C-alpha positions in Angstrom: 0.0 -0.1 -0.1 1.4 3.4 -0.8 1.6 6.1 2.0 2.9 9.8 2.3 5.0 10.7 5.3 4.4 14.3 7.1 7.2 15.4 9.2 6.2 18.1 11.9 9.2 19.8 13.9 7.3 21.6 16.7 8.3 23.5 19.9 6.9 20.7 22.1 7.7 17.6 20.1 8.7 16.2 16.9 6.3 14.0 14.9 6.4 11.6 12.0 3.1 10.9 10.8 2.3 8.4 7.9 -1.1 8.9 6.1 -2.6 6.8 3.5 -3.6 8.7 0.2 -7.2 9.7 1.5 -5.5 11.5 4.4 -5.9 8.9 7.2 -3.4 8.6 9.8 -2.0 5.0 9.7 1.4 5.1 11.8 3.2 7.5 13.7 6.3 8.2 15.9 7.1 11.2 18.1 9.8 12.5 20.4 10.0 15.4 22.7 11.4 18.9 21.8 13.5 20.5 24.6 15.3 23.6 24.9 18.1 24.3 26.9 19.2 27.3 29.0 22.4 28.6 27.5 23.6 30.7 30.4 22.9 30.4 34.1 22.3 34.2 34.4 20.2 34.7 31.3 17.0 32.3 32.0 15.3 33.3 28.9 18.4 32.5 26.8 17.1 29.4 25.4 18.5 27.3 22.6 17.8 24.1 20.6 20.6 21.7 20.2 20.9 21.0 16.3 21.7 17.3 17.0 18.8 16.9 19.4 16.4 18.2 16.6 18.1 15.6 14.0 18.1 12.9 16.6 14.3 13.5 17.5 13.3 13.6 13.8 15.2 10.5 12.7 13.9 8.6 15.9 10.4 9.5 15.1 10.5 8.5 11.4 12.1 5.2 12.6 9.2 4.5 14.8 6.7 5.4 12.4 8.4 3.4 9.4 8.9 0.3 11.5 5.2 0.0 11.6 4.9 -0.5 7.8 4.2 -3.9 6.4 6.5 -5.7 3.8 4.3 -4.5 1.0 4.0 -0.9 2.2 5.9 2.0 0.9 6.6 5.8 1.3 5.8 7.5 -1.9 7.2 10.8 -0.8 7.7 13.0 2.3 7.8 16.7 3.3 8.9 18.7 6.3 6.9 21.3 8.1 8.0 23.2 11.1 8.1 26.0 13.5 10.2 28.1 11.3 12.2 31.4 12.3 14.7 29.6 14.5 17.7 29.2 12.3 21.1 27.3 12.5 24.4 28.4 10.9 26.4 25.9 9.2 30.1 26.1 8.2 31.1 25.2 4.7 31.4 21.2 5.8 27.7 21.4 6.9 28.4 21.4 10.6 26.7 23.7 12.9 28.8 26.6 14.5 25.9 27.7 17.0 22.8 26.2 18.4 19.1 27.4 17.2 18.3 30.3 19.3 14.7 29.5 20.5 11.9 31.6 19.3 11.1 32.8 22.9 14.7 33.9 23.6 14.5 37.9 24.1 18.3 38.3 23.5 17.6 40.1 20.0 15.5 43.0 21.6 18.3 45.6 20.7 18.6 44.5 17.1 15.0 44.6 16.9 14.6 48.0 18.2 17.6 49.2 16.2 15.7 47.9 13.0 12.7 49.7 13.7 14.8 53.0 14.0 16.9 52.6 10.9 14.8 50.6 8.6 11.3 51.3 10.0 7.8 49.6 9.9 6.6 51.0 6.6 9.7 50.0 4.4 9.8 46.4 6.1 6.1 45.8 5.5 6.2 47.2 1.7 8.9 44.5 1.1 8.2 41.7 3.3 4.6 41.9 4.5 5.5 41.4 8.0 5.6 43.5 11.1 9.0 42.9 12.8 9.1 40.8 15.7 11.8 40.3 18.4 12.2 36.7 17.0 12.5 37.3 13.3 15.5 35.4 11.9 17.5 38.7 10.7 17.8 40.0 14.4 19.3 36.3 15.2 21.8 36.7 12.5 22.7 40.3 13.7 23.1 39.1 17.3 25.4 36.4 16.4 27.5 38.8 14.1 27.9 41.4 16.8 28.2 39.0 19.8 30.3 36.1 18.4 32.3 37.7 15.7 34.9 34.7 15.4 32.2 32.1 15.1 30.2 34.6 12.6 33.2 34.3 10.3 32.8 30.6 10.0 29.2 30.7 8.5 28.5 29.5 5.1 24.8 29.0 5.2 21.7 29.7 7.6 19.0 27.4 7.6 15.9 27.5 9.5 14.6 24.3 11.4 12.6 22.5 8.6 15.5 23.2 5.9 17.9 22.0 8.5 16.0 18.6 8.6 15.6 18.6 4.8 19.4 19.1 4.6 20.0 16.0 7.1 17.6 13.9 5.0 19.0 14.8 1.6 22.2 16.7 1.9 20.8 19.5 -0.1 20.5 23.2 1.0 17.2 24.8 0.1 14.4 26.7 1.4 10.7 27.6 0.7 8.9 30.9 0.5 6.8 30.2 3.7 10.1 29.5 5.5 12.1 32.4 3.9 9.2 34.8 4.8 9.6 35.3 8.6 13.4 35.9 8.2 12.3 39.7 7.5 14.7 39.5 4.5 12.4 38.0 1.7 10.6 40.1 -0.7 6.9 39.0 -1.1 6.6 40.9 -4.1 9.2 39.3 -6.2 9.6 36.0 -4.1 13.3 36.4 -3.9 15.7 37.7 -1.0 15.5 41.5 -0.9 18.7 43.1 -2.1 17.6 46.5 -0.1 17.0 44.6 3.1 20.0 42.7 3.0 22.1 45.4 2.5 20.6 47.4 5.5 21.1 44.3 7.6 24.6 43.8 6.5 24.2 40.2 5.3 25.5 38.3 2.4 22.9 36.7 0.2 25.1 33.8 -0.5 24.6 32.9 3.1 20.8 32.1 2.5 19.3 29.3 0.5 17.4 29.8 -2.8 13.7 30.0 -2.1 11.3 27.7 -4.0 7.7 27.2 -3.7 6.2 24.6 -1.1 5.7 21.1 -3.1 8.9 21.7 -5.1 11.7 19.0 -4.9 14.2 19.2 -2.4 16.1 15.8 -3.1 16.1 12.4 -2.2 16.8 10.5 1.0 20.7 9.7 1.4 22.3 6.6 2.2 23.4 7.9 5.7 19.9 9.4 6.5 18.3 6.1 5.4 20.3 4.4 7.9 19.2 6.7 10.8 15.6 6.9 9.8 14.5 3.5 8.3 13.5 5.2 4.9 14.5 3.8 1.7 17.3 5.5 -0.1 16.2 7.7 -2.8 12.9 8.6 -1.3 11.8 11.8 -2.8 11.6 14.8 -0.1 9.7 18.0 -1.2 9.6 21.2 0.3 6.6 21.5 3.1 6.9 25.0 4.9 6.2 27.1 7.8 3.7 25.1 10.1 0.8 27.4 10.2 0.5 28.1 6.6 1.0 24.3 5.8 -1.8 23.3 8.3 -3.9 26.2 7.1 -3.8 24.4 3.6 -4.8 21.1 4.8 -7.7 22.5 6.7 -9.0 24.0 3.4 -8.3 27.6 4.1 -7.4 28.3 0.3 -10.3 30.6 -0.5 -10.7 34.2 0.4 -13.2 35.0 3.0 -12.4 31.9 5.1 -11.2 32.6 8.8 -9.0 29.8 10.0 -7.9 29.6 13.9 -4.6 27.7 14.6 -4.5 27.2 18.3 -0.9 25.7 19.3 1.7 27.0 21.5 1.0 30.3 19.4 -2.3 31.1 18.3 -2.5 32.3 14.4 -5.8 33.8 13.0 -5.4 33.4 9.3 -7.5 34.5 6.3 -6.5 33.6 2.5 -6.4 36.2 -0.1 -5.8 36.2 -3.8 -3.3 39.2 -3.8 -0.6 40.7 -1.6 -3.0 43.0 0.3 -0.8 45.6 2.1 -2.3 48.8 3.5 -1.8 51.4 6.5 -4.6 49.5 8.1 -2.7 46.1 7.9 0.3 48.2 9.4 -1.8 49.9 12.1 -3.6 46.6 13.3 -0.4 44.6 13.6 -1.2 42.2 10.9 1.1 40.1 8.4 0.7 39.6 4.7 2.6 36.8 3.2 3.0 34.0 0.6 0.5 31.1 1.3 1.7 27.4 1.3 -1.2 27.0 -1.3 0.2 27.7 -4.7 -0.7 31.0 -6.1 -2.3 32.4 -2.8 -1.3 34.9 -0.2 -2.3 35.0 3.5 -3.2 37.9 6.2 -2.9 36.9 9.7 -2.6 37.9 13.5 -1.2 36.1 16.1 -0.2 35.9 19.7 1.0 33.1 22.3 -1.8 30.8 23.4 -1.5 27.1 24.5 1.7 28.2 26.1 -0.1 30.1 28.6 -2.3 27.0 29.6 1.0 25.0 29.8 2.4 27.7 32.4 -0.8 27.9 34.1 -0.6 24.0 34.4 2.9 23.8 35.7 2.8 26.8 38.1 -0.7 27.1 39.5 -2.7 23.9 38.8 0.3 21.3 39.6 -1.4 19.8 42.4 -4.1 18.9 40.1 -1.6 17.5 37.5 -0.4 15.1 40.3 -3.9 13.8 40.6 -4.4 13.2 37.0 -2.4 13.0 33.9 -2.8 13.5 30.2 -6.3 14.1 28.8 -7.8 13.4 32.3 -5.8 16.2 33.9 -7.2 18.7 31.2 -10.7 17.5 31.8 -10.4 18.2 35.5 -9.0 21.5 35.0 -11.8 22.4 32.5 -14.3 21.2 34.9 -12.9 23.5 37.5 -13.3 26.3 35.1 -16.7 25.6 34.2 -17.5 25.8 38.0 -16.6 29.4 37.8 -19.4 31.6 36.0 -19.0 33.3 32.7 -17.0 36.6 33.5 -14.9 34.6 36.2 -16.4 36.5 39.2 -14.5 39.7 37.9 -11.1 37.9 37.5 -9.3 38.9 34.0 -6.4 37.5 32.5 -3.9 39.6 29.9 -2.0 36.8 28.2 1.1 38.8 27.3 3.8 36.6 28.8 6.0 36.8 25.6 5.0 40.4 24.9 2.0 41.8 22.9 1.4 40.7 19.4 -1.4 41.5 17.3 -2.8 44.2 17.3 -0.5 46.0 19.7 2.9 44.6 18.8 4.7 45.6 22.0 7.4 43.1 23.2 7.7 44.9 26.5 4.1 44.0 27.5 3.8 41.6 30.4 0.9 39.2 31.4 -1.4 39.9 34.4 -4.3 38.6 36.5 -6.5 41.5 37.3 -9.6 41.5 39.7 -8.4 39.4 42.5 -9.9 39.9 45.8 -10.4 37.9 49.0 -13.1 35.6 47.5 -11.4 34.6 44.3 -10.9 31.0 43.6 -8.5 29.1 41.5 -11.6 28.2 39.5 -12.1 31.9 38.7 -8.5 32.1 37.3 -8.7 29.0 35.4 -11.5 30.4 33.8 -10.0 33.7 33.3 -6.9 32.1 31.4 -9.4 30.5 28.9 -11.5 33.8 28.4 -8.3 35.9 28.5 -7.0 33.9 25.5 -10.3 34.1 23.7 -10.5 38.0 24.1 -7.2 38.1 22.8 -8.5 36.0 19.7 -11.4 38.3 19.4 -9.3 41.3 19.2 -7.2 39.6 16.4 -10.5 38.8 14.5 -11.5 42.4 14.6 -8.2 43.5 13.5 -8.3 41.0 10.6 -11.9 42.3 9.5 -10.4 45.8 9.4 -7.3 44.8 7.7 -9.1 42.6 4.9 -12.4 44.5 4.6 -14.3 41.0 5.2 -16.9 40.2 7.8 -16.2 36.5 9.0 -19.3 34.1 9.6 -17.6 30.9 10.9 -14.3 30.0 12.4 -12.4 26.9 11.2 -10.1 25.6 14.0 -7.1 23.5 13.9 -4.3 22.5 16.1 -4.0 20.8 19.6 -6.5 23.3 21.2 -9.3 21.5 19.4 -9.0 18.5 22.0 -10.1 21.2 24.7 -13.9 21.5 24.2 -14.5 23.9 27.0 -11.9 26.2 25.3 -13.6 25.8 21.9 -17.3 26.5 23.2 -16.1 29.4 25.0 -14.4 30.8 21.9 -17.7 30.5 20.2 -19.6 32.2 22.9 -17.0 35.2 23.3 -16.8 35.7 19.5 -20.6 35.1 18.6 -19.2 33.0 15.7 -19.8 29.2 15.1 -16.4 27.2 15.7 -15.8 24.4 13.3 -13.3 21.7 14.0 -11.7 19.2 11.8 -11.5 15.6 12.5 -8.0 15.2 12.1 -5.8 16.9 14.7 -2.4 16.7 13.0 -3.2 19.1 10.3 0.2 20.4 9.9 1.8 17.0 9.3 -1.2 16.2 6.9 -0.4 19.4 5.0 3.2 18.4 4.7 2.1 14.9 3.4 -0.4 16.6 1.0 2.7 18.8 -0.6 4.6 15.7 -0.8 1.8 14.0 -2.6 1.3 17.1 -5.0 5.0 16.9 -5.8 5.2 13.4 -6.3 2.0 13.3 -8.6 -0.2 11.7 -6.3 -2.9 14.2 -6.5 -4.0 16.0 -9.4 -4.0 19.4 -8.1 -4.5 20.9 -4.5 -8.3 21.3 -4.9 -8.5 17.5 -5.4 -6.1 16.9 -2.5 -8.1 18.7 -0.2 -11.5 17.3 -1.3 -10.1 14.0 -0.7 -8.4 14.3 2.7 -10.2 17.1 4.7 -13.0 15.7 7.0 -15.2 18.0 9.0 -15.5 17.6 12.7 -17.6 18.9 15.6 -19.3 22.5 15.6 -19.7 24.7 18.5 -22.6 26.9 18.3 -22.4 30.2 20.2 -24.8 31.0 23.1 -25.8 34.6 21.9 -26.9 35.8 25.3 -23.5 35.0 26.6 -22.0 36.6 23.8 -23.9 40.0 24.5 -22.4 39.6 28.2 -19.1 39.0 27.0 -19.0 42.0 24.6 -19.0 44.2 27.7 -16.2 42.3 29.3 -14.3 42.5 25.9 -14.5 46.1 26.3 -12.9 46.0 29.9 -10.3 43.6 28.6 -9.1 46.2 25.9 -8.7 48.6 28.4 -5.9 46.4 30.5 -3.2 46.8 28.1 -3.1 50.5 28.0 -3.8 51.0 31.7 -0.7 48.6 32.5 1.6 49.4 29.5 3.8 51.7 31.5 4.2 50.1 34.6 5.1 46.8 32.6 7.7 48.7 30.4 9.3 49.9 33.8 9.3 46.4 35.2 10.5 44.9 31.8 13.6 47.2 32.2 14.4 46.9 35.7 14.3 43.1 35.7 15.7 42.6 32.2 12.5 40.6 31.2 
């Protein structure tokens, strides 16, 4: 039987998922992703070891492939991943420095200098991107300024998925969606921007040539075959940046669609037929870029999401975690949240633990619980976290409506958050829109498998592939009476950021957060 392999390199785990040609998950393997603290006195300076990434990916593939029968074969494979985090290689393809984790804030000075010297308008006109502290260009500049001797050894920079492709095939390449968040990619020409490269002081020869998602990378080498269990010569095609690859798999390939990707980050995406850049896009912290779907573009807003729940689980609900594990733990935690009434008895949560993204774009903003009193219970805090995440989501939806000129009637949701039904129902109640999930949760890996299938000629075209593999899941309808009540709370939520901005900036500076 013929299968397709989708490889997903995420911030919490690395996965290899084998799908049949109808998109059904057949076999899988996984390996936890872990970052390390680089220096004891810099807790936020987190890095990924390149060998850890390769060990995790190769082990995951081997787990999955070992379950194949003697007559089964992998027709093709593609890699998707978290993007942005890049590793510098020397002329022999050996890493000279680890991946700087996207949560690391060491590049704040480079980010702020870019805003001063290059500016928001010029950056967006070329790249479609609002600058973020974690854009790849700032990692490159940081290494040049802080490790000049190491920097002299660099031959190529590869983001995570491109590094995995290199280890699989020995070929150096990238795709448009992975090149995009470097902040050096021209969305208008689909090439590296000579203007921005000059301003950044970066040699174009240090970057791989961008290609479309679904284009051919190379064949699995003999060495990689021994590590992974894949057959030598198995074709590898470009996947791309995880959220865009997952959006494609979810069927978000037509203008007017609204897709919510709930993972460590939450990204709210709408496809567009053209590159829609405007003053409103810039004002509301939106990004416009090339889609993984051929010939399409996207507009999106984003911010941290499930990472807030992980923090809450580890720091505040740890005793509940000791009593239950896995899905049972989350079920108990959501039961606790449901025991608090809508509005969480006045407790509100600002989910700015890694700064504020769309529509504020403030890397110095910090998170907060507001409205605590002697009668506040942990259930109120738990519910406030869910509601705060959904208020932030609604803020992003409103920004997208203004930026795109569209009014959305339904939300499609993919990602690990779809397993949390309380979260999904509250999202519907807060937004006033139906929330539709997909039956398959591993949409990013499925998207990679689809791109591999397109490259290998398994599917006639993207529309044929989507029709064949995409299956609708549960729909959560909003309680419109609750929606009206939440609208008043949402106005209070929007007042939190400006009210706390000055004190948060002072805390950020004083404690070097």
